[in-house]
TORPA-26278 format. One line per 10 residues: number of its first residue (from 1); their letters; for each residue x, y, z of C-alpha. Coordinates in nm, 4 decimals. Layout:
<nodes>
NUM> A> X Y Z; ...
</nodes>
This chain:
<nodes>
1> MKTIGLASDH> 0.2482 2.8044 -0.5009; -0.0268 3.0456 -0.5595; -0.0254 3.3154 -0.8238; 0.2616 3.5632 -0.7476; 0.1410 3.9268 -0.7368; 0.3525 4.2034 -0.8967; 0.3489 4.5792 -0.8797; 0.5775 4.8584 -0.9745; 0.5843 5.2240 -1.0537; 0.7636 5.3726 -1.3650
11> AGFELKQYVK> 1.1061 5.3514 -1.1933; 1.0676 4.9722 -1.1279; 0.9009 4.8907 -1.4587; 1.2192 4.7694 -1.6308; 1.3148 4.5346 -1.3424; 0.9522 4.4109 -1.3186; 0.9741 4.3038 -1.6894; 1.2797 4.1146 -1.6007; 1.1018 3.9557 -1.3016; 0.8111 3.8444 -1.5320
21> QWLEAKGWEY> 1.0656 3.6676 -1.7730; 1.2358 3.5016 -1.4607; 0.8975 3.3770 -1.3296; 0.7892 3.2518 -1.6679; 1.1183 3.0603 -1.7044; 1.0287 2.8774 -1.3905; 0.6657 2.8146 -1.5114; 0.5236 3.0213 -1.2189; 0.1907 3.2114 -1.2641; 0.1818 3.5901 -1.1817
31> KDFGTYTTDS> -0.0697 3.8726 -1.1869; 0.0708 4.2081 -1.2769; -0.1188 4.4997 -1.1023; 0.0777 4.7593 -1.2889; 0.2230 4.9895 -1.3970; 0.2411 4.8839 -1.7644; 0.4691 5.1609 -1.8897; 0.7673 5.3730 -1.8024; 0.5425 5.6840 -1.7913; 0.5557 5.8688 -1.4603
41> CDYPDFAHPL> 0.3084 5.7379 -1.2136; 0.2333 5.6887 -0.8324; 0.3408 5.3636 -0.6661; 0.0440 5.3584 -0.4168; -0.1929 5.3162 -0.7205; -0.0305 4.9623 -0.7778; 0.0771 4.8798 -0.4251; -0.2747 4.8840 -0.2770; -0.4282 4.6513 -0.5242; -0.1286 4.4031 -0.4813
51> AKAIEAGECY> -0.1745 4.4256 -0.0946; -0.5454 4.3695 -0.1102; -0.5006 4.0702 -0.3327; -0.2525 3.9063 -0.0876; -0.4789 3.9822 0.2065; -0.7679 3.8233 0.0149; -0.5726 3.5142 -0.0730; -0.5708 3.5674 -0.4374; -0.1938 3.6055 -0.4693; 0.0975 3.4766 -0.2642
61> PGIAICGSGE> 0.3645 3.6061 -0.2281; 0.4107 3.9429 -0.3887; 0.7005 4.1204 -0.5589; 0.7022 4.5019 -0.5689; 0.9459 4.7460 -0.7161; 0.9917 5.1235 -0.7200; 1.3032 5.3374 -0.7532; 1.4398 5.3015 -0.4115; 1.1892 5.0375 -0.2915; 1.1176 5.2548 0.0066
71> GISMTLNKHQ> 0.7883 5.4272 -0.0977; 0.6220 5.1065 -0.2170; 0.7376 4.9295 0.0968; 0.5818 5.1943 0.3150; 0.2515 5.1764 0.1306; 0.2380 4.7960 0.1362; 0.3153 4.7779 0.5042; 0.0153 5.0056 0.5846; -0.1971 4.6918 0.5086; -0.2491 4.4695 0.8161
81> GIRAALCWMP> -0.1874 4.1402 0.6428; 0.1388 4.2527 0.4641; 0.4949 4.2097 0.5678; 0.6780 4.3728 0.2843; 1.0593 4.3572 0.3087; 1.2941 4.5766 0.1081; 1.5782 4.3539 -0.0074; 1.8941 4.4773 -0.1944; 2.0989 4.1790 -0.1494; 2.0358 3.8011 -0.1203
91> EIAHMTRLHN> 2.1277 3.7787 0.2509; 1.8530 4.0208 0.3429; 1.6027 3.8177 0.1346; 1.7113 3.5055 0.3290; 1.6739 3.6691 0.6703; 1.3432 3.8286 0.5970; 1.1940 3.5025 0.4924; 1.3627 3.3035 0.7673; 1.2794 3.5360 1.0618; 1.0042 3.7662 0.9489
101> DSNVLVMPGR> 0.7969 3.5342 0.7121; 0.7780 3.8298 0.4590; 0.5052 3.7852 0.2076; 0.6137 4.0662 -0.0311; 0.9711 4.0970 -0.1701; 1.0438 4.4579 -0.2518; 1.3426 4.5475 -0.4671; 1.5003 4.8968 -0.5467; 1.4745 4.9209 -0.9278; 1.7215 5.2010 -0.9534
111> YIDFQTADKI> 1.9854 5.0328 -0.7336; 2.0244 4.6717 -0.8401; 2.0958 4.4940 -1.1706; 1.9208 4.1883 -1.3096; 2.1912 3.9469 -1.1764; 2.1426 4.0764 -0.8326; 1.7649 4.0582 -0.8655; 1.8032 3.6997 -0.9707; 2.0007 3.6095 -0.6628; 1.7643 3.7952 -0.4376
121> MTEFFNTEFE> 1.4559 3.6199 -0.5848; 1.6270 3.2836 -0.5686; 1.6941 3.3370 -0.2012; 1.3524 3.4656 -0.1268; 1.1772 3.1736 -0.2895; 1.4038 2.9128 -0.1575; 1.3931 3.0080 0.2152; 1.1237 2.8754 0.4458; 0.9972 3.0632 0.7499; 1.1677 2.9221 1.0604
131> GGRHQARIDK> 0.8794 2.9773 1.3062; 0.9281 2.9282 1.6772; 1.0486 3.2340 1.8597; 1.0091 3.4257 1.5288; 0.6435 3.3458 1.5059; 0.5940 3.4796 1.8589; 0.7411 3.8092 1.7429; 0.5341 3.8258 1.4316; 0.2314 3.7606 1.6571; 0.3001 4.0863 1.8289
141> IPVK> 0.2414 4.2842 1.5101; -0.0946 4.4290 1.5546; -0.3738 4.3173 1.3203; -0.7167 4.4815 1.3215
</nodes>
């Protein structure tokens, strides 16, 4: 596995700190694109560098967190090589990897606890892309 990219805004900072501990416990490397405090900030400032690093092959996959998960997902998905999936339960993480080959796991920092995040990340990292008819669908997503 490559270095996992991380990004959050202030509302996702606390959960991102937990994610870092979770990754460290597994011995997995990560690169944190910020934020580094709970001071109010703008999620695009951290989502764009994460997306660019994934597109450049420097990181794979990514984990991004903001309050609802929506804003950072929208920003990440503006990038052609990104398939960011907002997951608030393990079953969504499973399906988005299995059918959509998502390369960024997005979690809603204000709406899930650490135990739920653990289950979501476990499912995300343990599920392989199924390919086949699902690859044909992904191939229909325009790339510049």
